[in-house]
C-alpha positions as a printed Julia matrix, in Angstrom:
335×3 Matrix{Float64}:
   0.0    0.02    0.0
   1.18   3.51   -0.76
   2.46   5.61    2.18
  -0.4    8.13    1.66
  -3.64   7.11   -0.05
  -6.76   9.04   -0.87
  -9.6    6.55   -1.66
 -12.84   7.72   -3.37
 -12.42  11.04   -1.55
 -15.27  13.62   -1.83
 -15.55  16.9    -0.17
 -18.46  19.38   -0.48
 -19.24  22.7     1.05
 -23.02  22.77    1.15
 -24.12  21.8    -2.35
 -20.78  22.76   -3.96
 -18.61  19.74   -4.71
 -14.93  20.78   -4.26
 -13.3   17.34   -4.46
 -14.82  14.69   -6.66
 -13.93  10.99   -6.15
 -10.18  11.52   -5.65
  -8.07   8.38   -5.81
  -4.44   9.17   -5.37
  -1.32   7.33   -4.04
   1.81   9.05   -2.71
   5.05   7.06   -2.04
   7.24   7.49    1.04
  10.09   9.95    0.68
   8.71  11.75   -2.32
   8.08  15.47   -2.77
   4.88  15.65   -4.77
   3.11  18.75   -5.92
  -0.59  19.44   -6.14
  -0.71  21.88   -9.04
  -3.58  23.66  -10.59
  -5.54  26.91  -10.92
  -7.25  28.72   -8.08
 -10.34  26.95   -6.91
  -9.44  23.49   -8.35
  -9.35  21.88   -4.87
  -5.63  21.42   -4.12
  -5.53  23.2    -0.8
  -8.78  21.49    0.25
  -7.17  18.07   -0.46
  -4.19  19.07    1.61
  -6.39  20.13    4.54
  -8.32  16.89    4.37
  -5.06  14.99    4.82
  -4.1   17.3     7.73
  -7.52  16.89    9.35
  -8.38  20.55    9.12
 -11.33  19.7     6.89
 -13.7   16.74    7.45
 -14.28  14.7     4.36
 -17.76  14.17    2.97
 -17.09  10.67    1.96
 -14.13   8.35    1.22
 -10.96   7.46    3.18
  -7.55   8.88    3.9
  -4.66   6.49    4.8
  -1.26   7.32    6.23
   1.38   4.54    6.44
  -1.32   1.9     6.24
  -3.56   3.43    8.91
  -7.02   4.9     8.25
  -6.73   8.49    9.57
  -9.93   9.83    8.07
 -11.43  10.61   11.49
  -8.24  10.89   13.55
  -7.64  14.14   15.49
  -5.28  16.51   13.56
  -2.83  16.63   16.41
  -2.55  12.83   16.46
  -1.83  12.45   12.68
   1.96  13.15   12.88
   1.72  15.79   10.13
   3.67  19.13    9.98
   2.27  22.03    7.98
   3.76  25.29    6.61
   1.34  27.96    5.35
   1.66  30.99    3.14
   1.59  33.24    6.24
   4.54  32.53    8.49
   2.43  32.73   11.71
   5.44  33.13   13.94
   5.01  34.38   17.45
   6.3   38.0    17.32
   7.44  37.95   20.98
   9.54  34.78   20.54
  12.96  34.46   19.01
  13.49  32.05   16.06
  14.76  29.36   18.46
  11.78  29.83   20.77
   9.38  29.69   17.88
  10.92  26.44   16.66
  10.91  24.95   20.17
   7.22  25.79   20.79
   5.84  22.48   19.41
   8.34  20.41   21.32
   7.39  22.15   24.55
   3.69  21.44   23.98
   4.76  17.75   23.71
   6.61  18.09   27.01
  10.01  17.04   25.49
  12.87  17.43   28.08
  14.6   20.8    27.84
  18.03  19.42   27.01
  16.53  17.39   24.09
  14.62  20.46   22.94
  17.86  22.47   22.73
  19.59  19.77   20.76
  16.72  19.3    18.34
  16.21  23.07   17.8
  19.96  23.65   17.21
  20.15  20.8    14.72
  17.11  21.87   12.64
  18.2   25.55   12.6
  21.5   24.38   11.23
  19.7   22.32    8.55
  17.62  25.26    7.43
  20.5   27.75    7.65
  19.3   29.86   10.56
  21.89  29.18   13.25
  23.11  32.81   13.11
  19.46  34.17   13.52
  18.47  31.83   16.37
  18.22  34.77   18.89
  16.52  37.16   16.47
  12.81  38.01   16.62
  10.55  37.83   13.52
  10.7   41.59   13.12
  14.53  41.35   12.83
  14.49  38.67   10.13
  13.78  38.9     6.35
  10.81  37.23    4.77
  12.87  34.35    3.61
  14.41  33.83    7.13
  10.9   33.89    8.67
   9.69  31.32    6.2
  12.64  29.1     7.0
  11.91  29.46   10.69
   8.33  28.33    9.99
   9.75  25.37    8.03
  12.04  24.51   10.94
   9.11  24.67   13.4
   7.19  22.19   11.32
  10.21  19.84   10.82
  11.53  19.79   14.41
   8.72  17.55   15.64
   9.82  14.95   13.08
   6.46  14.58   11.32
   5.55  11.69    9.13
   4.51  14.08    6.38
   5.29  17.73    5.69
   2.64  19.74    4.01
   3.43  23.07    2.3
   0.44  25.24    1.29
   1.76  27.82   -1.21
   4.47  28.84    1.29
   6.45  30.99   -1.22
   3.68  32.91   -2.96
   4.28  36.15   -0.92
   8.08  36.16   -1.48
   9.91  38.08   -4.28
  11.12  36.17   -7.28
  14.82  35.76   -6.59
  14.39  34.75   -2.94
  11.55  32.49   -3.97
  13.85  30.62   -6.38
  16.55  30.27   -3.63
  13.94  28.9    -1.16
  12.68  26.37   -3.8
  16.14  24.96   -3.99
  16.56  25.04   -0.19
  13.26  23.31    0.53
  14.08  20.59   -1.97
  17.55  20.14   -0.44
  16.15  19.84    3.05
  13.39  17.42    1.98
  15.95  15.14    0.36
  18.49  15.45    3.12
  15.87  14.41    5.75
  14.11  11.92    3.44
  10.77  13.26    4.54
   7.54  12.78    2.51
   6.26  16.23    1.43
   3.25  17.57   -0.42
   3.6   20.99   -1.92
   0.66  23.04   -3.17
   1.18  25.71   -5.83
  -0.46  27.24   -8.88
   3.0   28.06  -10.33
   3.93  25.48  -12.97
   7.65  26.5   -12.99
   7.85  25.99   -9.2
   6.2   22.62   -9.59
   8.66  21.54  -12.3
  11.7   22.58  -10.29
  10.73  20.91   -7.03
   8.74  17.77   -7.65
   9.35  14.04   -7.98
   5.69  13.78   -9.19
   3.12  16.37  -10.14
  -0.63  15.82   -9.66
  -2.38  18.42  -11.91
  -5.77  19.22  -10.56
  -8.74  20.63  -12.37
 -12.32  21.2   -11.27
 -12.03  18.99   -8.17
 -10.31  16.09   -9.86
  -6.84  14.82  -10.9
  -6.41  15.67  -14.54
  -2.97  13.98  -14.88
  -0.29  12.56  -12.57
   3.27  12.25  -13.92
   6.9   13.16  -13.41
   7.55  16.73  -14.36
   9.26  15.88  -17.61
   6.56  13.5   -18.7
   3.75  16.0   -17.84
   5.49  18.61  -19.87
   6.18  16.49  -22.94
   3.18  14.12  -22.85
   0.1   16.06  -21.79
  -2.98  13.85  -21.88
  -5.64  16.58  -22.49
  -6.12  20.03  -23.83
  -6.29  21.38  -20.34
  -2.88  19.94  -19.42
  -1.29  21.23  -22.52
  -2.74  24.73  -21.94
  -1.58  24.75  -18.24
   1.87  23.23  -18.5
   4.42  25.16  -20.45
   3.32  27.32  -23.32
   1.98  24.98  -25.97
   0.69  25.99  -29.37
  -2.81  24.48  -29.31
  -4.44  24.21  -32.74
  -7.66  22.67  -33.85
  -7.35  20.27  -36.83
  -8.92  23.02  -39.02
  -6.36  25.67  -37.92
  -3.47  23.28  -38.19
  -4.52  22.6   -41.86
  -4.72  26.3   -42.54
  -1.3   27.02  -41.09
   0.54  24.1   -42.64
  -1.5   23.08  -45.64
  -1.64  19.52  -44.22
  -4.48  17.77  -42.41
  -3.28  16.33  -39.08
  -3.74  12.73  -38.07
  -6.59  13.46  -35.61
  -8.09  15.98  -33.39
  -6.37  19.0   -31.81
  -2.62  19.33  -32.2
  -0.17  20.67  -29.52
   3.46  21.55  -29.98
   5.94  23.54  -27.77
   7.29  26.89  -29.11
  10.89  25.91  -28.32
  10.88  22.95  -30.77
  10.0   25.07  -33.76
  12.72  26.02  -36.24
  12.51  29.6   -37.68
  14.28  31.03  -40.7
  14.19  33.7   -43.33
  14.32  31.0   -46.04
  12.23  27.94  -46.63
  13.23  25.04  -44.32
  13.73  21.66  -45.97
  13.28  18.94  -43.42
  11.7   15.49  -43.66
   8.62  14.52  -41.56
   7.93  18.08  -40.59
   4.99  20.35  -40.69
   6.17  23.62  -42.46
   4.67  27.03  -42.23
   5.12  30.39  -43.83
   4.16  33.68  -42.2
   5.17  37.02  -40.61
   6.45  38.18  -37.25
   3.66  39.99  -35.4
   5.22  40.54  -31.98
   8.58  39.73  -30.29
   8.76  39.6   -26.5
  11.7   38.83  -24.15
  11.15  36.24  -21.47
  14.31  36.02  -19.49
  16.89  34.32  -21.77
  14.17  33.52  -24.23
  12.9   35.58  -27.14
   9.3   34.7   -28.01
   7.97  35.53  -31.45
   4.25  35.59  -32.1
   4.0   34.76  -35.81
   0.95  34.63  -38.07
   0.69  31.85  -40.61
  -2.34  32.09  -42.88
  -4.29  33.83  -40.11
  -3.22  31.34  -37.37
  -0.92  32.45  -34.55
   2.11  30.42  -33.83
   4.39  31.15  -31.01
   8.09  30.43  -31.41
  10.77  30.53  -28.6
  14.53  30.98  -29.33
  17.47  31.52  -27.13
  19.07  35.07  -27.17
  22.34  34.94  -29.18
  21.66  31.57  -30.87
  19.6   32.95  -33.76
  19.35  36.15  -35.7
  16.75  38.54  -34.39
  13.52  39.0   -36.4
  11.5   42.27  -36.37
   7.81  42.86  -36.56
   6.63  42.35  -40.17
   9.58  40.05  -41.2
   8.63  37.2   -43.39
   9.63  33.85  -41.73
   9.42  30.09  -42.4
   8.76  27.65  -39.57
   9.15  23.85  -39.24
   8.11  21.49  -36.49
   8.73  17.74  -36.4
   5.63  15.64  -36.72
   7.03  13.2   -34.11
   7.09  16.02  -31.58
   3.47  17.09  -31.95
   0.93  15.77  -29.44
  -2.44  14.84  -30.71
  -5.23  15.5   -28.15
């Protein structure tokens, strides 16, 4: 049996169904992400595991035990929220020690555990500082240490980085992943940010409208979307109907909608001769920088095709330039 199992889980608020027949297994030692747009049910699923929400029907298992109706404090689960929720009148060390004191752990053992976990999260130098003296990133690491010091069976992280600036957020993503792997703890991370999910996860469970749309490793979710929703949410796929694909390329696709990623498209000022490719001819409508990527919005026979290229690797095209595109048929996804 999986370490964590949701079995036929349903959750409704009044007549509104928020979770619909969820069946999901999570293996021990993994960091998995519940990813999806706002309102899809990801935080509610996390709270059902923590015992902060009662389930309408179905079962929740942890390490082979049915914990559906177990008191939250007896589940052995640590949780980190978006808000740091640190006690302002306590130092970092005192905040981290709070849960251990509530469990009546001996003082000398508390000191050892607190010092060890502060060292793991990189806060040893800030142990005597109050929250008001710490940066946002340091406060979030203190909240993480507080959740970890009680040695929970599972660590739950509910959008813990959404209020932090981009550079620090990236650093904390790396730190959380390092700490999770170092401790070998099972962790569930909730986010609506696909890049964050791709960086941190062993497995991503993409949620939509109260259900699991697709579960896969990050690379498989990115390269092998199973539905139009997955392709539209993960990465930046070009999603074309069969009709638009035929308009843009002059060829009728094998079946249904066609999806292909902008970074796999070749772009040139001259016709591209490649076997087993869809080829297109159009003009550049817009060029937009995205970090180290330059994205071109091209129009081919009235159909927009987005193309991503690395700065410096290709010549730069301007608005109105005539261009030729090619995409390998084997790299197209048929939905």
